[in-house]
N, C-alpha and C positions, 0 to 999 in steps of 0.2 A: 138695154135692149137685148132680147134673147138672140142667140146665134141660130143659124139654120139647123145645126145639129140638135139644139135644144127643142126647137119646134118640131123637127121630125120625130124625136123621141117621144114628145108629148102626143103627137098624132098616132104613133105606133101604139102607145098605151091606151089611148082612147078607142082605137079601132080593134085592139086585141080582144079575143073572146076566150071562152072556156076551151076552145079547140086547142089552144096552146098548152093548156094544163092537162089535156088528155094524153098526149104523147102516143108513141107507138111501141108495141112490144119489141124487145130486142135493143132498144135505145141504151147506150152505154154512157155512164157519167162517172167522173172522178169522185164526185161527192154529191150527195142529195142536198139541194138547197131549198129554201121556202118557195121559190118560184119554179122548182122542177115539176115535171108532169106528175099528176096523181097516179098512184098505182102501187103494185107490190114489186119490190126490188129484191134481188139477191146479189150477194157479193161474189164475184168471180175472181179467185185468187190468181189464176193464170193470166188474166187480162189486167188485174189490179183495178177493176172497175165495178161499179154497181150497174147491174143489168135489169132493165124493166121487164120483169117476167110476165106480169099479167095486168091488164087494164080492164077488160070486159068480162062479163059472165060471173058466175058464182066463184068465190075465192077457192082456188085449188090448193089451199094451205092447210095442212101439210101435203106435200106432193109425193111423199114416200117415207119409208122407214128411216130413222136416224134422229139426230139431235137438231133442235131448232132454237135460235135465239132471235126473237122477233121484237123489233122496236116499232111501236105505234107512235107515229110522228104527226103532229098537226102543224101545218105551215105557219099558222098565226099564233103559235104558242111560244111565249118568251122563254119558258123553262126548257122547252125542247131545243131552242137555240143554244142555251147553256149546256145541255146534255150532249149536243153535237161535239162540243170541245173534248169530251171524253170518249164518246161512242166511236167516232171515226178513227182516232188514233188506236183505240183498243182493237178494233177489227183489223186494222192494217198491221199492227205489231204482233198481237197474240193469235190472230185468226189463222196464221200459217202453222203455228204450234198446235193449236186446237182445230186442226183441219177437218176433223170428222163432224164439224158443226156447220149447219146452214145458217148464215147470218142474213137476216131479212129486215127490210124496212117497209112498213105500210104507211103511205103518205096520203093525207087528205088536207084540205084547208082547215076544217073544224069537225073532227070525228066523222060519223056517217052522215051527218046532216048537211054538210057542205063539202061535197066531194064529186069530182067529175068522173072518177073511176068507179064503176059499179063493183069491181072486184075488191078494191081497197075499202070502199064503204061497207061491203058485205063482210069483210074480214073484221072491221071494227064491231059490227053487230054479232058475228059468229063467236068472237071471243069476249063479247060483252065489255068492251073497253070504253070507260067514261071519264078517265083521268089521263092527263098527259104531262110529261112523257110516261108511257107504260112500256115495260119490257116483259115479255112472256117467254119463259124458257120451258121447253118440253122435250120428251123423248117419245118417239113413235115406234111401235113394234107391231107388225102384222096389220098395219093400217090404222091402228088405234093409239090415241095418246095415253101412254101408260103412267107417265110422271109429268107433273106440271107445277110451275111456280110462277106467280105474277108479282112483279115489283113496280111500284109507282114512284115517280119522282126522279130527280137527277141522281145517277149513280156514277161514281168516279171509277177510274180504271181499275184500282185495286178491288173495289166492290164487284165490278163486272167479272174480273178474273176469278174471284172466289166463287161467284154464282155459277159460272160456266164450268170451272173445274169440279165443283160439287156435282153438277149435272152429269158430266161425262164420267165421273167416277162413281156415280149412283149412290151418293151419300145422303140424299134426301128423298122424301116422298112428297106427294102433292101437298102444297101449302100456299098460303098467300102472305106476303110480307107487307 
């Protein structure tokens, strides 16, 4: 027989709605999980947390000049869960060293089609992302993307480090891997 705790948990799941997945801007998380609210997150090195930057409206990505490394994450993507094993340690370890980079996660359940956040859904469409995981690295100058590279699939820490150091040292021009 199920315990009261099991029954309450089952009721909670049955009664929960997409409101839980919407979240609120400013929400701070140690790590983005598949059940985290949908939206556009940025890593805050001072707080050592992921901050939900945008949920509603058109995606304001990029939000200024600089370097961006954007992980397009689908909550229901098994490969994304594998990629998380490399992405999160990479940002935590090397992000401080490569601190002039904005580390971003765009999270939906399944691309733009199943997403509670209109900003995240719009980012998937804006950057034409149809594979997951996808990481897009770009440099913005005077409000325009000047250099861009898109990589699909799981990238290990050494591969991420190479991509980001090449971006910040301007050793590559727009390409697709």
